N, C-alpha and C positions, 0 to 999 in steps of 0.2 A: 249757225253758231259761229260765231269769231273766237278764235283759241288764241291766246297769248302765252307763245312756246315758252317753257322753261328750260333750265338747262339741264346736261346730262354728262358731266366730265368727272375724271376722276377726283379722289377726296383731298388728298395733301397738299402738294404743292405742284403744280403745271404750269407751265409759261406755252403760248401758243402765239403765231403771226399771223394777223391776214391783211392783204393789202400793203399799204406802204407806210405803217406806221404806228400803231398803236399796241399795247402791252397791259393784259389782263391777267391776276395772279389769282390763285384758288389757294385758300388755306384755314382748314377746319373751324371756322367762325363767323366773322362780320370785321367791319371796320368803316371809317371816315366820318367828315363833318365839313362845315365852312366857314370861315370870315375874315381873321384880320390879313394884311398883308407884310411884306418882307421885301424892302427895295433893296437891300445892298449886294447885290448880284454884279458878277464880272459879266463883260457882253458875252453875245454867244458868238460861236465861230459858224453857226448855221441857222439860216432862217428855218422857222419851222413852215410845213407844207400850206398853203393858203389857196382855198379857205381850209379850216380846221376840219379835222376827219376825229371820229371818236371809235374805238375800236374795243368791242367786248369778246375777248380770246378764252374768257376761263370765266370763274364763276362769282370771282368774289372782288375784283379792283378792274375798273376800266380807266385806261389813260388816253388819253387824246393828243391828238398832235398840237392841240393849243396848250398842253401843259395842263388841261382841268381832269381831277380824279375824281372817280365817282365810286364809291364801296359800297357794297351790299353788305347790311346789319340783319344779321339773325334772330337776335332780341327782339323781342316786341317793346314799341315805343305807348306806353301807357300814360306819358307827360314827365316821364321821369326824368329823360333826357338821353335815351340810348342813343339817338341818331346825332347826338353832339360827343359824348363822352368815348363810346367805343371808336368811333373816326377820329378821335384826339390821341389815342394809345397807337394807331395805325402811325397817323401823320408824323409822330414823333419819332418813331425808330424809321420809318422812311426819309426824314429831312423834308417833308412836305410843305410848300408853300399852302397856307393852311387856308388864304384867301382863293386857293383855286380847288377845294377840297368839298364836295359835296356828299350826300348819303341818301341811301334809299333803302326801305325795308326791304329783305330778301324773300326769295321765293322759299315755299315750306317744301324741304327737302332736308335729307338726312345729312348732307355737307354742312349744312347751318345748324345741324346740333349745338346744343350747350355743353361745352366742355364740363361743367358742373354737375351734369347729369351722366357724367361718362359718356358723353357723345351718342346716347342714346333717343335725345328728344330733344324738339324745338320747344322750349319750355322758358317760361319767364315768371318764376316767383321766387319764394325766398331770399329776396335779395341778391339774386344770383346771375345778373346782368353783367355785371363788370367783375364780380368775383371768379364768371366763370369763362368768360372771353379776353381777360386781360394778358396771359400770358400767351395764349395762340397767335392773340392781334400784334402783340409785340414781336412775335416771330417773323410773322406776315411781313410787317414793313422792315425789318431788318433785313430780310431776307431777299427782297425785293432793290435795297438798299444797294446792298454788296453787288447784286447781278448788273446795277447801272454804273456803279466803279469798274466793274472788271467791262463791260463793254468801252466805256470811254478811255480804260488804258489799252485796249486792244485797238481802239481807234487811232490813240495818239502814241503808241509804241511807246508807253511808260510803264511802270509799276503802279497798279492800284495802290498800294501803300503811301504814294506821294499825292494822291487824291483828296479830295474833302468834297464834303454834300453840304449844300444848303439852298432851303426853299426852294428844293425842285429842281436844281442844278447840281451838275458835278464840275467841280471846279478845279483847274488846274494852276494854282498860283504861280509855280517855277515858270510855266509856258505862257503866262497870261491870257489863258483861252476857259471858254464854259461852253456845255453844251446840257440844253435842258433833258428832261426826261423824256416830255415827247419826243424828243430828236431822236435820245437814244431806244426808245422805244424796240424798234425793230433789233437793233444788236444784240439789247438784252436777251432778247427770246432766246438768243443762240448760245449763251453761257450757260454752263454747268449750274444749278442749284445748290446753294451751299449748304451743307448738312447742318451744321451749329453756327449760325451766322452770329457773331459778337453783338451783344446788347448794348444800350448806353449805361455809362452810370447815372443812377438818378440825380447825381449832382448838374450834369448837364444837359438835362432836360430842359427844352425851351415852351413844350405848349401843355405835355403833361404839368398840371400844379399852376395854371395861369386859367383865369376867368374869362374864358371865350363867349362869345354869343353865340347864342343856340342856332343850329344851324336850319330850325324852322322857325326864328323867330319872325321874320319877314312875311311868311307864307301865313301865319297865325294872325299878325297884326293887320294884314290887309284882306283876310278873309280868305285867302286861297287856298289854304290849306285843308288837305281832304280826309276828313273821318271817315268811319264805315256807313254810317248816316247820309254822308253826302253821295255815296255811289250812287249812280243812275245810268242805266243801259237802255238801248233802244228795245221797245215793247215791254218793259217791265211792269209788272202789276206790283200792288202790296197786299200783305196778308195781315192779317191781326188773327190770335187764336184765344177762342172761349176755351178756358180751362176749371176744371172743376173748382168748386170751394173749398172742398181740402186734398191733402194732397194723396196722390194714386187713385182717385174716383175716376171713372169710367165714364162716356156718354152712354146713354141708355136707348133715350130715343131723342130725335133730333126733330124739329120743325124749323123747316128752314125757309116758309113759303113769305113772311112777311120780312126776310133778310133779304131774299131774291129778288122782293120788290123794289129794294133800294136803289135810285138811280146810281149805277157806277157799277155795282156789284155784279162779278161775274160767275162765282159758283161759291158752295159751300162742300168743304172735304173734311171728313172723319180722318183724325190722326192719333197715334197714340198717345198725344199729350193733350190732346181734348180736339174742339173743333174748329177748323181754320175757314174764314170769310175771306175771300179773296175780290180783290175789286181794284179799280183803275186809279186810285189813290188812296191816303190812308185817313182822310176823312168818312169817304163813303165805305171805306171798311170798318171804322168804328163805328158809325151808324148801323151798318149791316150787323155786326155784331150785338150792337145794344139790342137791335132786332128780333135776334134768334133766341128761338124756344129750346132749351136743353134739359131734358130731366137727366140725373146723375145716379148711377151706381155707386155706393158708398160702402157698401160691404165690407171691402178692404180695405178704406180711405183711412189716412191716418187721425187719431183722435188726440192727440198733445194738448195736454192743459197745461197753461202755465202755472197755476196755481197748486194742481195735483202734482206736476214734475217740479217745481220747487220743493215741494215737503217730501217727494220722494230722494231729492239730491240732501236735502237736510238730514233723513235719516241716515242716509249712506255716509255721513261725515262721521257718525258713530262706530261705524266698521272699518276694520283692517282692509285695505286695497293693495292692490299689486306694487309691489317693492319696485321700485325705481332708483332710489339711494339709499346708502347706508354706510354711514359714517361710525367708525366708534361704538358705544353703548349708550343707546339714547336711553332707555329705559332705566337704567343704573344712575345714569348722570342727574333723570328726572326724582328719582327717588333721595340720591343725597343733597339734592337742591334746598336753597331756603325756600322759594316758591316758583311755581311754574303757573306763567300767565297764557291767556288761550283768547282766539278770536274767529268769527265766521263771517265769511265776504258771501256776496249773491251777485251774480253778474247774467242779465239776461239773454236773450236769443238778440240779436242787432244785423242790421240790414247794412249791405254794402252802400247803395244807395250813390252809384256813381253817375255822376253828371250826364253821359249819353247815356241813354237807354240801351240794350242790347237791340244788337239788328244783325241780320244777315242776308245777302244777296246770292241766289245761286240760280245759274243758267244751266240747265240740263236738258238733253235732248235725247235721253234714252242710251247714248253710248259714250257721251262724255261730258265732264260737269267743269265750269267754273266757278268760284266760290270768291266772294269777298267778307269780310269780316275783320272786325278788331278782335284780337284774342291773346289770352297769357300761353295758349296750350295747343299751339298751332298742328304740332305732330299727331296727337290725340283726337284734336277736332278732324283732321284729314283722314285720319282712318276711320272712325265713326263715321263721316260723311260715306267713305267704300262703302263700309257695312249696308250701311241704309240704301244708295243708289246701286249696289251690287258692280262696283267698278273697282277695277285696282289703279293703287297710287299713280300710275304713269297717265292715266285716263281723268285724272282730275288736277286740275290748275287751280291751286289755294294761292288766294292773295290774303296777305297780314295786312291789313289798315291800320293806321293810327286809331288810339282810343281815347276817348275823353273819361279816363280813369277807369281804374280795375280792381283795384285792393282784393286781388283774388278771385272775384266773381268770374272774370274771363277765364279763368285758369282752371276751371272745372275739368278734372281727367274724364268725367261721362260726359262730357259734349253737349251737355243738355239742348243749351239755345241753337246749334247748329245740327244737331238731330231733327229737331223740330220742324228746322228751315227745309231740310234734306227733304223731309217725308213731304212736306207740303209740294216741293218741286216735284217730286216724283211722280204725284196726282196732275199736276200742270202740265210738265213738260215744255214750259216755257221761261224765260225770266221773271224772277218773283222776288221781291225784298219784302222777310219777315221781320216784325217789328214787336217787342214786348215797350208797352207801356210802362213806365214809373209804376203806375200800379201794377202791372201784371207780374212785375219782379217782385215789387213788396209783397204782394200777395202771394204767388206763386213761384219765389224763387228757392234762393239758397242764404242760410245764414251762418253768421258766427254762431256757435254753440254754446249756449247757456251753461255756467259753470256753477257751482259753491266750493268754496277753497274753506280750509281750516288753518289756523298756524298756530303753534306754542312755541314757548320758549321759558326757559328754566336760567335761574339766577343763583349764584351762590352768595355767600355772606360779604363776598367782597364787590358783589355787582357785578360779576364776569357772567355773560352767557355760558352756560354748561351744554346747553342741549337747544336743538330745534327741531321741530316737524312740521312737516306740510303735506295735508293731503288736499287731492281735486278730485272733484266729480263731474265729470263732463261726459259730451255723447261721443260713442265709440268710434263712429266715423273717422272723428280726428287723429285717431291714434295710430291708423293708416298712413295717414297723409302728414302728421306732423315729424315726419322722422328726419330734420333736419340735420341735426347731430350725425346722424348715421350717414347720409350724404356728405358732410363736412369730413366725415372720414375715409367715406369712399372716394373721394375728391383728392383727399392724399395719401389712396391707398393704404388705409392702416384700417386694422379690424376696431371696430370701437367696441369699449367696455358696455357690459349689460344696461349697465346705469344712464349710458347714452343713447340706447334705441328709439326711444321715444321724446319728442320736444319737450314731454312733460316737469322733466327736470329743470329747474326754473335757472339754473348758472346761479343759485345763490352765492355770491360772492364773500362773504364775510368770513374770518376766521374764527371757527367755531370747530371744536371736536366732536361734539357728536352732532350727528345731524342724519334725520330720517323722511324721507319721501316716499308717499305712495298716492296711487290713484284709482281710482273706480271707473270705469269706461262702460257708461249705462249706455243700455236699448231703448230708443226712442224710435218704435216703428211707424215707417213714413214718415218722418221730422227729416226734411232734408237740410244737412250743415255740410259747411264749408268752411277752408281757411279764409281769414279776414285778415287784413293787415295788422300786423305783429303778432299775428296768430295767439296761441296760449300765454305768451308773455302779457297780453293786455289785462289777465284777471290774475297771474300768478305774481306779476311784478307789483301790482298795485296792492297785493295781499302782502306781500313781503315789504315793502317799503313804507307802508303806514303803519304796519306793527313794528319795524325797526325804530320808526321815532316813538311809539307808544313806549319802547324800552327805554329808548334816550331821555325820555322826560320822567321816566319812574327812576334812573339812577340820577337825574338831577345834571345830566349832561346836552349840550347843544348838540342837536342831531346832526350838523356838518363835522363837528369834531368828533364825535360817539362813531359815525361811519367812517370817517378817517382811520379812528383808531384801530377798528376791524378790518382795514383793508391793507394791512404792510406787506402781506407777500401780493397784492393786486395790483402794479403798479401803474396801469393802464386806466384801472377805474378808479384809482387815487389822483390821477392826473387829470381825469377829466373834473373830478369832484372839485380839485383844487382853483382849475379854470373859472368854472363856471360860480363858486364862490367869491372870486376874485371880481370877476366881470357881474354879476349881480351885487355887490359891495354886500356882502351875505352880514347881516346882524346889523344894519345902519339903513333900514327902511325909513320912508316919511312916516309921521304920526298918523296912527290908523290904520297902516297899511299893514298887513301879515303876510310872511314870506314860510315857504314848506320847497322841503327840497328831496329828490330822489335820484338813484344812480343804478346801470346796469350795464351789462356787455352781452352782445350776442351778434349774430351774423359776421364776425368778425372784427365787430365795431364797438365803439362804448360812447355812453352818452350820459352826463349829469344835465339835471335841469332845476331850475328856481322859477317859482310861480307866485306873484305878490299878486294879493287881495285885500280886500276890504270888505267887510259885511255889515251893513246897519242896522237899527234895531227892532225893524220889519223885514230882516232877511233878504234884504236888497243885495246880492251878489255883485262885486262891481270884480272883473279879471284886469288889473293892471298891465301887467307885462308878465312874459315868459321869456327867461334867459337859458339859452343851451350852451353846453360845451360837448363836441363831439371830436371823438379819434375813429376814423374809417381807414386810418394806415396811411394811405397815399391817396389824396383828395385829387381824382384826377381836372376834375372843374369844380373850383370852391365855390364859384357861385351857382352850379348846380347843386350842392350838397347842401349849400343854406336853400336853397329854393325848396329841396325836398324836405329840410329839417322843419321849416315854415309849414307846408305842407302838412305835415304830419302833426303839428300842432294843432291847427284848425281842425283835423280829422280827429285827432283826439279828444279836444274839448267838445266837437260836437258831440262823440259818442259818450262821454260821461257824463255832460249837461244831460241829453234827451235820449242818445240810443236807447231803443225798447220795442220788441217784436214780443205783442202778446198773441197769445192762441187761447180761443174759448172753444173747447171742445172740436179741437182740428183746424179753426177758422181763424187766418190773421187778422186781427183788428185794423193795423194800420194799413196806408195806402198812397199817400205821397209826402209831400213836405209839410201841408199842412197839417197832420197829425205825427208824421217823422221829422221834426225840423234839424237843421244842420243851423251851424254858427251862422251869424247873419255879420255884415261888415260892420256895424253901427258896436256890435257886440264882442269884436276883435280886438283882444288886446295888443297892446306893443312888443313884438316878437325880437329878439336879439339873440343871434347864434354866433360862438367862438368855435372856429375850427383848432382843434391841438393835432399840430401835425406828428405824428410819432414814426412816422418814415416805415412804416412797418407794412406787410401784406395788406393789398388792399380788402375793403369791407363793404358790406352792403350798406346803404342810408335811406333805401326807399323805405323801411321799417322801423329803423332804431329810435327816431323821434317819436312814436307813438307810446310805447308805454309807460314812461316817466312822467308824460305829464298828468295823468289822473292821479297817483299817489303824491303829486307835490303838491298838487291841486288840493286835496282832502287833507293834506298837512297844513297847507296853509289857513285852512278854512277852520282847523281846531284852535292853531295858533291866534283867531281873530275871534271867536267867540266859545270855544273849549268843546266841540262837539265832535264825535268821530263819526266820519261816513263808512259804513260797513256793506252799502250795496247801493247798484247802480241802476239807471240815473239819478242824478243829483235834482230832476225835477220831481221826482218822488218826495225829495226832503222839504218842499216847500220853501224852496230858494226863489226866488225873483231876480232874474238877472238883467242886471243894467242894461 
């Protein structure tokens, strides 16, 4: 089996030299990208070696004698643009010629771990790619830039402070000369590594803050871009797994005669997750799986039933849960209020439904393995692969591949799809690609957990909100996985207060003196739940923002003005709220068109959204426009931010309109896009996005555009027909989507 050797060097900064000319730098994270040229360069006093050579001298950055730079990116590329945005950070501080910068996904190794997770994991969830790698990658670029300056100063016998850098050149304006980074690579390698290199003033940025073309745009356009599904190695077989109809069922009896009789089928193997049918190609494996006869032991299988689960959740809304926030004296404020209003909401299980189905290629020979897959949790996947295959980390070469969507499904800390593939490979000991069909994942995957939410608010005689309560009921597995606020605090090396130890705290921003929040963490045996894009903000913010609208109308105030009055101590919330109201011409929609609005902050970012709809007499719903205003602190690449928000709008509308996984006695009823639809092109509204540049620390944008779409849509529907939407999906409310 051919192995692709990984790196094995020191962690923070190391510089080495090989042969005649390249420099590569390592610094705890990732870097690099590529597109536009910069032409205002002084002529060089040296001609690079010809033909050009590229030298890989350490882990994170390769610089060739032709001045081309390649930086390895530790974050997963799941469509969000990590292969562009992270390289832009490095190129900015390095003063690199962006047209000569390219990016690659890194190997899976500790030196590429995400600083957001305390450098413990190579993990891309919780909108953490930019938030995690930003500071480290700035330091990478600044450090190497300073080393090039020192090398040039030594060569020309001048002070480094008299030199400047531009577009991958060191320039001596006084002496009228310049040298490229490629020319200086060897000499730079001999320089001392600066401990605290000066970082740029953001006012002088040339790359950060500009909309550069994605580094993967050309390859995606001409079809040469490779996803995990595209991996094909010599001698590779294809496997599909027959899975039990109920979660955690086990194969009892297997009749594989008909399956083995299918042309192209090579074998049938029992694994913990089911029964694998291995064949020369996908269609042979699929035909063989259909012919396979399996009886299942379901004594310990999951029996979750959607109707019973919903009834249980509704009952628990009447009982106190685990307190997660307590401000003031809510009970006293309720007692003294003029009236208290409340509302209950329900949200079903939902599937991630990423466009690229799960797939893993494993080449295992008994003593080592090579693995290719699109993943958000590379470190944990590699660990589980080692456990299954009985290998040490240095015996596994794990390739992160770009993914056609992730939404959290490819960030499973239990590495389910990688484990299954490794079990198959262990039985075969020859290259195999294990594919989950869309039906496999829809019926046997992991899901956004169902949730019930009850909110209440008390008003005094002056129509002021004096108390607010929020109670959520959802699956217990999410409690241990949703600790985003704790991670934020750890990242800042601060101990979080108890109220922030789980992400169930909704971040409710409004100025209300008495607030009480609690949660029930239910147990649903053998029901796999996992984080999904925007996690519990999807349900909590929906309840919060639709109920705020109800209160605004109760006190006869405009929903926008009402929110604004309650955000006097939240300037970033208020800024995006004002921006979206202005961009959407709030209150001035066309005749027959109703507007709804919502606002929130999380992932160190803030968003407000307006949705415009019309509803006909026969309940035909037309979504005309979605306008978003986003403050993500510093937008590395504004075009990528806009693309992520547009993506989030489509994702959110699909979930709100159609998203529902129904279980009947433990069996998932949905299977593919025919009964679990996503928004179609002709149903898609006009989408407009405004970026509010606050200049604050970088925030996440992968999820921020999702939670407010649903409540803004529901609020607009109420404006159109006076009907409150308290449960999802909307398809259950007899709307016809135009």
